[in-house]
C-alpha positions as CSV (number, residue, x, y, z in Angstrom):
1,M,-4.1,18.6,-13.3
2,K,-6.5,21.4,-12.4
3,K,-5.6,23.6,-9.5
4,E,-8.7,22.6,-7.5
5,E,-7.7,18.9,-7.8
6,S,-4.2,19.7,-6.6
7,K,-5.6,21.5,-3.6
8,V,-7.8,18.6,-2.7
9,I,-4.9,16.2,-2.9
10,A,-2.6,18.6,-0.9
11,Q,-5.3,18.8,1.8
12,K,-5.7,15.0,2.0
13,L,-1.9,14.6,2.4
14,Q,-1.2,17.5,4.7
15,K,-0.2,15.4,7.7
16,I,2.2,13.2,5.7
17,P,5.8,14.4,5.6
18,N,7.6,14.9,2.3
19,G,9.5,11.8,1.2
20,T,6.9,9.5,2.8
21,L,4.3,7.1,1.5
22,A,1.8,6.3,4.1
23,L,0.1,2.8,3.9
24,K,-3.3,2.3,5.4
25,H,-4.7,-1.3,5.4
26,C,-8.5,-1.7,5.5
27,R,-9.9,-5.1,6.2
28,A,-13.5,-6.3,6.8
29,G,-14.0,-7.1,10.5
30,G,-11.1,-5.0,11.8
31,T,-7.4,-4.3,11.1
32,G,-4.7,-6.7,10.2
33,T,-1.6,-7.2,8.2
34,T,-1.4,-6.3,4.5
35,L,0.4,-8.1,1.7
36,F,2.4,-4.9,1.4
37,G,4.4,-5.8,4.5
38,E,8.2,-5.5,5.0
39,Q,8.8,-6.5,1.4
40,F,7.3,-3.2,0.1
41,R,9.6,-0.4,-0.8
42,A,8.8,3.2,-1.9
43,V,10.8,6.2,-2.9
44,T,9.2,9.5,-3.6
45,A,10.2,13.1,-4.4
46,G,7.0,14.2,-2.7
47,K,4.5,12.3,-0.6
48,G,1.6,10.0,-0.9
49,C,-0.9,7.6,0.6
50,M,-1.9,4.1,-0.3
51,E,-5.1,2.5,1.0
52,A,-5.1,-1.3,0.6
53,Y,-8.4,-3.2,0.9
54,E,-8.6,-7.0,1.1
55,T,-11.2,-8.1,-1.4
56,F,-10.7,-11.8,-0.9
57,P,-8.1,-13.8,1.2
58,G,-4.8,-13.1,-0.5
59,I,-6.2,-10.5,-2.9
60,E,-5.9,-6.8,-2.3
61,V,-6.8,-3.7,-4.2
62,S,-5.1,-0.4,-3.5
63,F,-6.0,3.2,-4.1
64,N,-3.1,5.6,-4.4
65,V,-2.9,9.4,-4.0
66,F,0.5,11.1,-4.7
67,L,1.6,14.7,-4.7
68,A,5.1,14.2,-6.2
69,S,7.1,14.8,-9.3
70,E,8.2,11.1,-9.2
71,V,7.3,8.0,-7.2
72,K,8.9,4.5,-7.4
73,F,7.6,1.5,-5.6
74,R,7.9,-2.2,-5.8
75,H,7.3,-5.3,-3.7
76,D,8.6,-8.8,-3.9
77,A,6.3,-11.6,-4.9
78,F,4.3,-12.9,-2.0
79,L,4.6,-16.6,-1.6
80,Q,2.4,-18.4,0.9
81,Y,2.5,-22.2,1.1
82,R,1.4,-24.9,3.5
83,R,3.9,-27.5,4.5
84,Q,2.6,-31.0,3.9
85,S,3.4,-33.9,6.2
86,P,5.7,-36.5,4.6
87,P,4.0,-39.6,3.4
88,A,3.8,-42.5,5.8
89,L,6.3,-45.3,5.1
């Protein structure tokens, strides 16, 4: 990576403490929850920022910026279902 790119990334992440991955959720029409809720886990030797955008209901795209030698993250599968009424007897 070029030194100029590293400086731009460092400036973007200057307010984020080391060992932290900040998550920003952007949604049309306001803020809301993200699919990366409580089930999302991240470990970093540096810091980073993830911006998640809802493209369609239930579908998100994320843009990630890291300033770290190593980053590990994972999330559980997101399952959403609707309970159906039992059939009438």
